[in-house]
C-alpha positions in Angstrom: 25.0 6.8 63.3 28.4 6.5 61.8 30.5 3.6 62.9 34.1 3.0 63.8 35.7 -0.1 65.2 39.1 -0.5 66.7 41.4 -3.3 67.8 44.9 -3.8 69.3 47.4 -6.6 69.3 49.8 -7.2 72.1 53.5 -8.1 71.9 53.6 -10.3 75.0 54.2 -14.0 74.3 52.9 -16.7 76.7 51.1 -20.0 76.6 47.6 -19.8 78.0 46.4 -22.9 79.8 42.8 -24.1 79.4 40.4 -21.9 81.6 43.5 -19.9 82.7 42.9 -16.2 83.3 44.9 -14.2 80.7 45.3 -11.3 83.3 47.8 -13.5 85.1 50.3 -12.4 82.5 49.4 -8.7 82.6 50.4 -5.9 82.2 50.3 -6.2 78.4 52.2 -4.2 75.8 50.7 -3.1 72.5 52.5 -3.8 69.3 50.0 -2.4 66.9 46.5 -0.9 66.8 43.9 -0.4 64.0 40.9 1.7 63.4 38.3 1.3 60.7 35.4 3.6 59.8 32.7 1.5 58.2 33.0 2.1 54.5 35.6 4.8 55.3 39.1 5.5 56.4 41.2 2.7 57.9 44.3 3.4 59.8 47.1 1.3 61.4 48.8 2.6 64.5 52.4 1.6 65.3 55.8 3.1 66.2 59.1 3.0 64.2 62.4 1.9 65.7 65.7 3.6 65.0 66.0 1.8 61.7 62.6 2.9 60.5 61.0 -0.5 60.9 57.9 -1.2 63.1 59.0 -1.2 66.7 58.2 -4.0 69.2 55.7 -1.7 71.0 53.8 1.6 70.5 55.4 4.5 72.3 53.4 6.2 75.1 53.0 9.2 72.8 51.8 7.2 69.8 49.3 5.2 72.0 48.0 8.5 73.3 47.5 9.7 69.7 45.3 6.7 69.2 43.4 7.4 72.4 42.9 11.1 71.4 41.7 10.0 67.9 39.1 7.7 69.5 38.0 10.5 71.7 37.7 12.9 68.8 35.8 10.5 66.7 33.4 9.7 69.5 32.8 13.4 70.2 31.9 13.8 66.5 29.0 11.4 67.1 30.5 8.2 65.9 29.5 4.9 67.4 32.9 3.7 68.6 33.0 -0.1 69.0 35.4 -2.9 69.8 34.8 -6.6 70.5 35.7 -6.9 74.3 37.0 -3.4 74.0 35.9 -2.6 77.6 37.7 -5.5 79.3 40.7 -5.5 77.1 41.5 -3.0 74.3 40.7 0.3 76.1 42.1 -0.9 79.4 45.6 -1.6 77.8 45.5 1.4 75.5 44.9 3.6 78.6 47.7 1.8 80.5 50.2 2.2 77.7 49.2 5.8 77.0 49.4 6.5 80.8 45.9 8.0 80.7 43.4 5.7 82.3 41.0 8.5 82.9 40.6 9.3 79.2 40.4 5.6 78.3 37.7 5.1 80.9 35.7 8.1 79.6 35.8 6.7 76.1 35.0 3.2 77.4 31.8 4.3 79.1 30.4 5.9 75.9 31.7 3.1 73.6 29.8 0.1 72.4 31.0 -3.4 73.2 28.7 -6.1 71.7 30.7 -8.8 73.5 30.1 -7.2 76.9 26.4 -6.8 76.1 26.2 -10.4 75.0 27.9 -11.5 78.2 25.4 -9.6 80.2 22.6 -11.5 78.5 24.1 -15.0 78.6 26.6 -15.0 81.4 29.4 -16.1 79.2 31.7 -14.5 76.6 31.9 -15.4 72.9 34.6 -14.9 70.3 34.5 -12.6 67.3 35.0 -15.4 64.8 32.1 -17.5 66.3 29.7 -14.6 66.0 30.9 -13.7 62.5 30.2 -17.3 61.3 26.8 -17.3 63.1 25.8 -14.0 61.5 26.7 -15.3 58.1 29.6 -12.9 57.5 31.9 -14.3 54.9 35.1 -12.5 56.1 37.2 -14.7 58.4 39.9 -14.0 60.9 43.3 -14.0 59.3 45.1 -15.7 62.2 44.7 -16.9 65.7 45.0 -14.0 68.2 47.6 -15.9 70.2 49.9 -16.1 67.1 49.9 -12.3 66.5 52.6 -11.5 69.1 54.8 -14.3 67.8 54.4 -13.1 64.2 55.1 -9.5 65.1 58.3 -10.5 66.9 59.2 -12.6 63.9 59.1 -9.5 61.7 55.8 -10.4 59.9 54.5 -6.9 60.6 52.2 -6.5 57.6 50.5 -9.8 58.3 49.7 -8.7 61.8 48.6 -5.3 60.6 46.2 -6.9 58.1 44.9 -9.2 60.8 44.3 -6.3 63.1 42.5 -4.3 60.4 40.5 -7.4 59.5 39.1 -7.7 63.0 38.0 -4.1 62.9 36.2 -4.7 59.6 34.6 -7.9 61.0 33.4 -6.0 64.1 31.8 -3.3 61.9 30.0 -6.0 59.8 28.8 -7.7 63.0 27.5 -4.5 64.5 25.6 -3.7 61.3 24.2 -7.2 61.2 23.0 -7.0 64.8 21.3 -3.7 64.1 19.6 -5.2 61.0 18.5 -8.5 62.5 18.0 -7.3 66.1 19.7 -10.5 67.4 23.1 -12.1 67.9 23.8 -15.5 66.4 26.9 -17.5 67.1 28.4 -20.9 66.6 28.4 -22.9 69.9 31.1 -25.2 71.1 29.1 -28.1 69.7 29.0 -26.5 66.2 25.4 -25.4 66.3 24.1 -21.9 65.6 22.4 -20.4 68.6 20.8 -16.9 68.9 19.8 -14.3 71.4 17.6 -11.3 70.8 19.4 -7.9 70.9 16.8 -5.3 70.0 19.4 -2.5 70.2 23.0 -2.1 70.9 23.6 -0.3 74.3 26.5 1.8 75.4 28.9 0.2 77.9 27.6 2.7 80.5 24.0 1.3 80.0 25.1 -2.3 80.1 27.0 -1.7 83.4 23.7 -0.4 84.9 21.7 -3.3 83.6 20.9 -6.3 86.0 23.6 -8.9 86.4 23.4 -12.0 84.1 21.8 -15.2 85.4 24.8 -17.5 86.1 23.1 -19.7 88.6 23.8 -22.7 86.4 27.6 -22.1 86.4 30.2 -23.6 88.7 32.8 -20.9 88.2 31.1 -17.9 86.6 33.1 -15.0 85.3 32.1 -11.9 87.2 30.6 -9.0 85.2 32.6 -6.5 87.3 35.8 -8.0 86.0 35.2 -6.3 82.7 34.8 -2.8 84.1 36.7 -2.9 87.4 39.4 -0.7 86.0 36.8 1.9 84.9 35.2 1.8 88.3 38.5 2.6 90.0 39.0 5.6 87.7 35.4 6.9 87.7 34.2 5.8 91.1 31.1 4.0 89.7 29.3 1.1 91.5 
């Protein structure tokens, strides 16, 4: 199956405390998006201001263009992926495009290896930690928290490159998972750990799978938090 990964960066600047829920600062605004077909076309999505420079945020129309593109690619049979795309990227693309219904439809048919990982382990994991664990040489070009500051500072190309880079890394991770049938990641203690992942499942399948075992956690992150917005739109349990 052909593969496309996508990613967005937000323009909102805030200081996130340790263990603080990022949603506290929502709703978020998208500065730039990127899409990358594995070994194929790569695109950057942004809007221009009146002077022809990248604007602070994507317009509603431009965001909807991105949403329609993902829908079109998906309907052509592509595996559309994003790292935490269910809980973050598609939710805010839908919000900014003012079309949560289309975003939710794409989300259910999309693949989110992070969400699938969470449903097996009970905790999330970062893209960079998995890339290192899977032996992928490509590294993240900046910290995600710095992207909004860099965009506002006018360093647009650097943020665009970072956004595209994360799409490329996601593609490489997806292919590595498919080849090895497992996920490997670097733990907080610096060790490499692994979990079997015989096949990647669509978001819709993972939602229907049993809840993760979080009995060992004091304050577990609820699985429903990732897809609550989809449930509201599509009336799923």
